N, C-alpha and C positions, 0 to 999 in steps of 0.2 A: 122648505129644506131648509129654507139661509133659516127661516124663524129660530127651526130649534137649533140650528150652531149660532145663535145669537143668545138664546136662555141657554145655553152650550157656554159661552163667552164672559154671561153675567154672574151664573152660580161658581163658576173658578175663581171670579173674582172677588165673587162676595165669600169662600174658605180662606181666603188674603188679604180683607180688608172685611171682617164682618159687622154686620148691623142690622140692629133688633127693634121692634118697636114697643116701645114705653109707650102708651098714652096716645096712642097715634102718629108720637111724633120717631121717626130715625134715629137710630143712636150708634156714633161706632165703639167696637167692641176696641178697647186699648188690649197687643198684647204684651202679655210681662215683659218682651225686649227692650216695646216699645217703653213701656213705663222704667224702666228701670235708664234708657238709652234717658229720660226726660228728668230722675235723681239729679241722674250723672252731671249733664245740661246745667243744671238750677246750682249744684255748689261747684262745676268751673268758673260757674258767672258770680255767686259767691268770693272765691278765691280773687276774679278777677276785680270784682268791688273792695276786698282787703289788702288789693295790692294798691289800691292806689288808683283805680279804670289806664293804668296805663295799656298802653297796645303793644302787640309784638308779644307776647307773651300766648297763646290761645293755648296751644299745641300741652306747653308745662300744665299749665292749670286743667286742659282737660287729662291730661292720661295724671297729674295729682288727687287730681275726684274718680277717679277712676282707681285707685288706689286707697282710696277714702273709704265709699266702697266697697269696695269689691273685694281690697285687705281684711 
């Protein structure tokens, strides 16, 4: 019984964080939300660099990156 519960928990995690087997290696699949978040993060970092890497504007950079990507 305990083993079945453990298997169910692993299956639930797999749905939330899918893994596929490719050439004998486990590969995590990124969700479209993860990919979007990564694009926004990359753009926010580019804005930070363009600003001269001055601290204290991370929220502004993130919101501007969201506007540019989603807008």
